[in-house]
C-alpha positions in Angstrom: -91.1 0.1 -39.1 -93.3 0.6 -36.0 -90.8 2.5 -33.9 -92.8 5.3 -32.3 -91.5 8.3 -30.4 -92.7 6.7 -27.2 -90.7 3.5 -27.9 -87.6 5.4 -28.9 -87.8 7.5 -25.7 -88.3 4.5 -23.4 -85.5 2.5 -25.0 -83.1 5.3 -24.6 -84.2 5.9 -21.0 -83.7 2.1 -20.3 -80.3 2.1 -22.0 -79.1 5.0 -19.9 -80.4 3.4 -16.7 -78.5 0.2 -17.6 -75.4 2.3 -18.4 -75.5 4.0 -15.0 -75.8 0.6 -13.2 -73.3 -1.8 -14.8 -72.5 -5.3 -13.4 -69.6 -7.6 -14.2 -69.9 -11.1 -15.7 -71.6 -13.5 -13.4 -72.9 -10.6 -11.2 -75.7 -9.3 -13.4 -78.4 -9.8 -10.8 -79.8 -6.3 -10.7 -79.5 -5.9 -14.5 -81.6 -9.0 -15.0 -84.2 -7.8 -12.6 -84.5 -4.5 -14.5 -84.8 -6.4 -17.8 -87.4 -8.8 -16.4 -89.5 -6.0 -15.0 -89.4 -4.2 -18.3 -90.3 -7.3 -20.3 -93.2 -8.1 -17.9 -95.0 -5.0 -19.3 -94.6 -6.2 -22.9 -97.0 -9.2 -22.7 -94.7 -12.1 -23.5 -96.3 -15.6 -23.2 -93.6 -16.6 -20.8 -90.4 -15.3 -19.1 -87.7 -17.8 -18.2 -85.3 -16.3 -15.6 -82.0 -17.5 -14.2 -81.1 -19.3 -17.4 -77.3 -20.0 -17.6 -76.9 -17.8 -14.5 -78.7 -14.5 -14.5 -80.0 -14.9 -18.1 -83.6 -13.8 -19.0 -85.6 -15.2 -22.0 -88.9 -13.8 -23.1 -91.0 -16.1 -25.3 -93.6 -14.9 -27.9 -95.4 -18.0 -29.0 -97.9 -18.0 -31.9 -99.2 -21.5 -30.9 -98.8 -22.5 -34.5 -96.2 -24.6 -36.3 -93.2 -22.7 -37.4 -89.5 -22.1 -36.5 -88.2 -21.0 -33.1 -86.1 -17.9 -33.6 -83.8 -16.7 -30.9 -82.6 -13.1 -30.8 -79.8 -12.4 -28.3 -78.4 -9.5 -26.4 -75.7 -9.5 -23.6 -76.0 -8.3 -20.0 -72.5 -7.8 -18.7 -70.2 -4.8 -18.3 -66.4 -4.5 -18.0 -63.9 -3.7 -15.2 -63.1 -0.3 -16.7 -63.4 3.1 -15.0 -65.9 5.5 -16.5 -64.3 8.8 -17.5 -67.3 10.3 -19.2 -69.1 13.0 -17.2 -72.7 12.9 -18.6 -75.6 12.5 -16.1 -76.0 8.7 -16.7 -72.3 7.9 -16.1 -71.5 4.7 -14.3 -72.3 4.8 -10.6 -70.1 1.8 -9.9 -66.5 2.5 -9.4 -64.2 0.6 -11.7 -67.1 -0.9 -13.7 -68.8 0.4 -16.9 -70.5 -0.5 -20.1 -67.6 -0.1 -22.5 -68.6 -2.7 -25.0 -72.2 -1.4 -25.6 -74.1 -4.2 -24.0 -76.4 -1.6 -22.5 -77.3 -0.6 -26.1 -77.7 -4.2 -27.2 -80.2 -4.8 -24.3 -82.1 -1.6 -25.1 -82.5 -2.7 -28.8 -84.0 -6.1 -27.8 -86.2 -4.4 -25.1 -87.4 -2.0 -27.8 -88.3 -4.8 -30.0 -90.4 -6.3 -27.2 -92.5 -3.2 -27.1 -93.4 -3.8 -30.8 -94.1 -7.4 -30.2 -96.6 -6.5 -27.5 -99.1 -5.7 -30.3 -97.4 -7.4 -33.4 -97.0 -11.0 -32.3 -95.6 -13.9 -34.3 -98.2 -15.5 -36.6 -96.3 -18.8 -36.7 -93.6 -20.4 -34.7 -92.0 -18.7 -31.7 -89.7 -15.8 -31.0 -87.3 -15.8 -28.1 -85.6 -12.7 -26.8 -82.6 -13.9 -24.9 -80.7 -11.5 -22.5 -77.5 -13.5 -22.0 -75.1 -13.2 -19.1 -71.3 -13.5 -19.0 -70.4 -12.7 -22.6 -67.2 -11.0 -21.8 -65.6 -14.0 -20.1 -66.8 -16.4 -22.9 -68.9 -18.5 -20.5 -72.4 -17.2 -20.8 -73.6 -18.7 -24.1 -72.3 -22.1 -23.2 -74.0 -22.0 -19.8 -77.3 -21.0 -21.4 -77.1 -23.7 -24.0 -76.3 -26.4 -21.3 -79.0 -25.2 -18.9 -81.9 -27.6 -18.7 -84.2 -24.6 -19.2 -82.8 -24.2 -22.6 -84.4 -27.5 -23.7 -87.8 -25.8 -23.9 -86.3 -23.3 -26.4 -84.1 -25.2 -28.8 -84.0 -22.6 -31.6 -84.0 -23.3 -35.3 -82.3 -19.9 -35.9 -80.3 -17.6 -33.7 -79.2 -14.0 -34.4 -77.2 -11.4 -32.6 -75.7 -8.0 -33.3 -72.8 -5.9 -32.1 -72.1 -2.2 -32.4 -68.9 -1.4 -34.3 -67.0 1.8 -33.9 -64.9 2.6 -36.9 -67.8 1.9 -39.3 -70.3 4.4 -40.7 -73.1 5.1 -38.3 -76.1 2.8 -38.9 -74.4 0.8 -41.6 -75.0 -2.9 -41.2 -71.8 -5.1 -41.4 -72.4 -8.5 -42.9 -70.3 -11.5 -43.7 -71.0 -15.2 -44.4 -68.8 -17.8 -42.7 -66.2 -16.8 -40.1 -67.3 -13.5 -38.6 -65.3 -13.2 -35.4 -62.2 -15.1 -34.2 -61.8 -18.0 -31.8 -59.7 -17.1 -28.8 -58.3 -18.8 -25.8 -56.2 -17.7 -22.8 -53.3 -20.0 -22.1 -51.5 -20.0 -18.8 -48.2 -21.9 -18.3 -46.8 -22.1 -14.8 -43.1 -23.1 -14.3 -41.7 -24.5 -11.1 -38.1 -25.1 -10.4 -36.2 -24.5 -7.1 -35.3 -21.2 -5.6 -32.0 -20.4 -3.9 -29.9 -17.6 -2.6 -28.9 -15.2 -5.4 -25.3 -15.6 -4.2 -25.5 -19.3 -4.9 -27.7 -19.9 -8.0 -26.1 -23.3 -8.4 -27.9 -24.5 -5.3 -31.3 -23.9 -6.9 -32.8 -24.5 -10.3 -34.2 -21.4 -11.8 -36.7 -21.6 -14.7 -35.2 -18.5 -16.3 -33.7 -20.3 -19.3 -37.0 -22.2 -20.1 -38.9 -18.9 -19.4 -36.9 -17.1 -22.2 -37.1 -20.0 -24.6 -40.8 -20.5 -24.1 -41.6 -16.9 -24.8 -39.5 -16.8 -27.9 -40.8 -20.2 -29.1 -44.5 -19.3 -28.5 -44.1 -16.1 -30.5 -42.8 -18.1 -33.5 -45.5 -20.7 -33.5 -48.0 -18.8 -35.8 -45.2 -18.3 -38.4 -44.3 -21.9 -38.9 -45.5 -22.7 -42.4 -47.9 -25.4 -43.3 -49.7 -25.7 -39.9 -52.6 -23.4 -40.3 -55.4 -23.0 -42.9 -56.0 -19.3 -42.1 -55.1 -16.5 -39.8 -53.4 -17.4 -36.4 -52.0 -15.2 -33.7 -50.3 -15.7 -30.3 -49.9 -12.7 -28.1 -47.9 -12.9 -24.9 -50.0 -10.8 -22.5 -48.2 -11.3 -19.2 -44.9 -12.9 -18.1 -43.5 -13.0 -14.5 -40.3 -14.5 -13.2 -39.9 -14.9 -9.5 -40.4 -12.0 -7.1 -38.7 -8.6 -6.7 -36.2 -9.9 -4.2 -32.5 -9.2 -5.1 -31.2 -11.8 -2.7 -33.2 -14.6 -4.3 -32.6 -16.8 -7.4 -36.2 -17.4 -8.6 -37.8 -20.8 -8.5 -41.0 -20.1 -10.4 -42.4 -18.3 -13.4 -45.6 -17.8 -15.3 -46.2 -17.1 -19.0 -49.7 -16.1 -20.2 -50.8 -15.8 -23.8 -53.9 -15.2 -25.9 -54.3 -17.4 -28.9 -56.5 -16.3 -31.8 -57.6 -18.0 -35.0 -60.3 -17.5 -37.6 -61.0 -21.3 -37.7 -61.7 -23.6 -34.8 -59.5 -26.3 -36.3 -56.6 -23.9 -36.4 -57.2 -23.0 -32.7 -56.9 -26.7 -31.9 -53.6 -26.8 -33.8 -52.2 -23.6 -32.3 -53.1 -24.7 -28.8 -51.7 -28.2 -29.3 -48.4 -26.8 -30.6 -48.1 -24.4 -27.7 -48.8 -27.1 -25.1 -46.2 -29.4 -26.8 -43.6 -26.7 -26.8 -44.2 -26.0 -23.1 -44.0 -29.7 -22.1 -40.9 -30.4 -24.3 -39.1 -27.4 -22.8 -40.1 -28.5 -19.3 -38.6 -31.9 -20.0 -35.5 -30.4 -21.5 -34.8 -28.1 -18.6 -36.1 -30.3 -15.8 -38.8 -27.8 -14.9 -42.3 -28.8 -13.8 -45.0 -27.2 -15.9 -48.7 -26.7 -15.2 -50.9 -25.7 -18.1 -54.4 -24.2 -17.9 -56.8 -22.2 -20.0 -59.3 -19.4 -19.5 -61.8 -17.2 -21.5 -62.3 -19.7 -24.3 -64.3 -18.4 -27.3 -65.1 -20.5 -30.3 -65.1 -18.8 -33.7 -68.4 -17.2 -34.7 -69.4 -18.9 -38.0 -72.3 -17.3 -39.8 -74.6 -19.8 -41.5 -75.3 -19.2 -45.2 -79.1 -19.1 -44.9 -79.0 -17.0 -41.7 -76.7 -14.5 -43.4 -79.1 -14.2 -46.4 -81.9 -13.4 -43.9 -79.8 -10.6 -42.5 -79.1 -9.2 -46.0 -82.8 -9.2 -46.7 -83.4 -7.4 -43.4 -80.9 -4.7 -44.4 -82.9 -4.1 -47.6 -86.2 -4.0 -45.7 -84.7 -1.6 -43.2 -83.4 0.7 -45.9 -80.0 0.5 -44.2 -76.6 0.6 -45.9 -74.6 -2.6 -46.1 -70.9 -2.9 -45.3 -69.7 -6.2 -46.6 -66.4 -7.4 -45.1 -64.1 -10.1 -46.4 -61.9 -10.5 -43.4 -63.3 -11.8 -40.0 -62.8 -9.6 -36.9 -59.9 -10.5 -34.7 -62.0 -10.0 -31.5 -64.1 -12.8 -30.2 -67.8 -13.2 -29.3 -69.2 -16.0 -27.3 -72.2 -16.1 -29.6 -70.0 -18.5 -31.5 -71.3 -21.3 -29.1 -74.5 -21.1 -31.0 -72.9 -21.9 -34.4 -72.7 -25.7 -33.9 -76.2 -26.1 -32.6 -78.4 -24.0 -34.9 -78.5 -21.8 -38.0 -77.0 -18.6 -36.6 -75.4 -15.4 -37.6 -73.9 -12.3 -36.0 -74.0 -8.9 -37.7 -72.6 -5.5 -36.9 -74.1 -2.0 -36.8 -71.7 0.9 -37.4 -71.3 3.2 -34.3 -69.5 5.9 -36.3 -66.2 6.1 -38.0 -64.7 8.4 -35.4 -66.5 6.9 -32.4 -64.3 5.9 -29.4 -63.4 2.2 -29.8 -64.8 -0.7 -27.9 -63.3 -1.1 -24.4 -61.9 2.4 -24.5 -62.5 4.3 -21.2 -64.3 7.1 -23.0 -66.6 4.8 -25.1 -70.4 5.2 -24.9 -73.0 3.4 -26.9 -74.6 5.9 -29.5 -78.3 6.1 -28.9 -79.0 7.0 -32.5 -78.2 3.5 -33.8 -80.9 1.9 -31.6 -83.6 2.3 -34.2 -81.5 0.5 -36.8 -80.9 -2.4 -34.4 -84.6 -2.7 -33.6 -85.5 -2.5 -37.3 -83.0 -5.2 -38.2 -84.3 -7.6 -35.6 -87.9 -6.9 -36.5 -87.3 -7.6 -40.2 -85.3 -10.8 -39.4 -88.1 -12.0 -37.2 -90.7 -11.1 -39.8 -89.1 -13.2 -42.5 -89.3 -16.3 -40.2 -92.3 -15.9 -37.9 -94.4 -13.1 -39.5 -94.7 -10.3 -37.0 -96.2 -7.7 -39.4 
């Protein structure tokens, strides 16, 4: 590995600068500027900016035949207050890097410092800094951007830090790695009336209660799903706080999760059918919408084997898992278009969990991340 003290120092410095200046999904303008300025000093053959929003892609092109390999990091932070008190704490009230995307960016930026002098000898290497991962829109926006046509990767790889796993251990799994998820919103509209005369209105309360109970039962109905499925009611509201009013509207929100995309289609279809059938039964108008849609992240067999080889070359420990993670990653949008795989790097067994208000990315796993990406790239485009 070619990680010098200077590279290590600069990547940590960059990571902490990014941590102190977080930006939410779709608002990563200054983050992208910082990344672009950093990459400009690492001699890429081209930098594509504003891809899929505020995305940045640095291209290292050998000029020779060979695969195009994309390595991806994410730009966005979360709407969570920073409670840590270290000097590089978030300077933006209510926003902080509680998923470790600052560390993911630092890892990819650190690799760019190595590529400055150790360039691909065949094919192309693309370092993608992707926006809007947290809302599930960024990867899809990048892929559908006309600028992406000049990239068209043959392989795509990404990593995520994983609290709860031994520090610097590499978490690997072929096939489904992270769950599909979808936010479902069901709005109910009846007719309000005075609370003293509920018979003069048409409250959605009965449908509201049946819908919540019925949705909770959907994953347990046998024979419908090939693998894990889960529906979680995350918000429900009936009318307003007005003791003189019989409510005329309600909203039920749920998050749907499955390990297989086909099961997501089934679960969503069943939930929609339930809402519409109950609406017809109770004479309540229903409006159904979705948000934050993430496909399942499915790791390709060959791409997973390349990751396993990189673990050996990096002298890292492997943590093989048999069950996919229940959380979602919008890197799953790459699964249908190229040979792709996502892997994890342990952040420490006792480390604060992702999205916790006291979480901070551990700087001492940056080297493992850079090493993994370097050895993945070396197997495909020869950067040694």
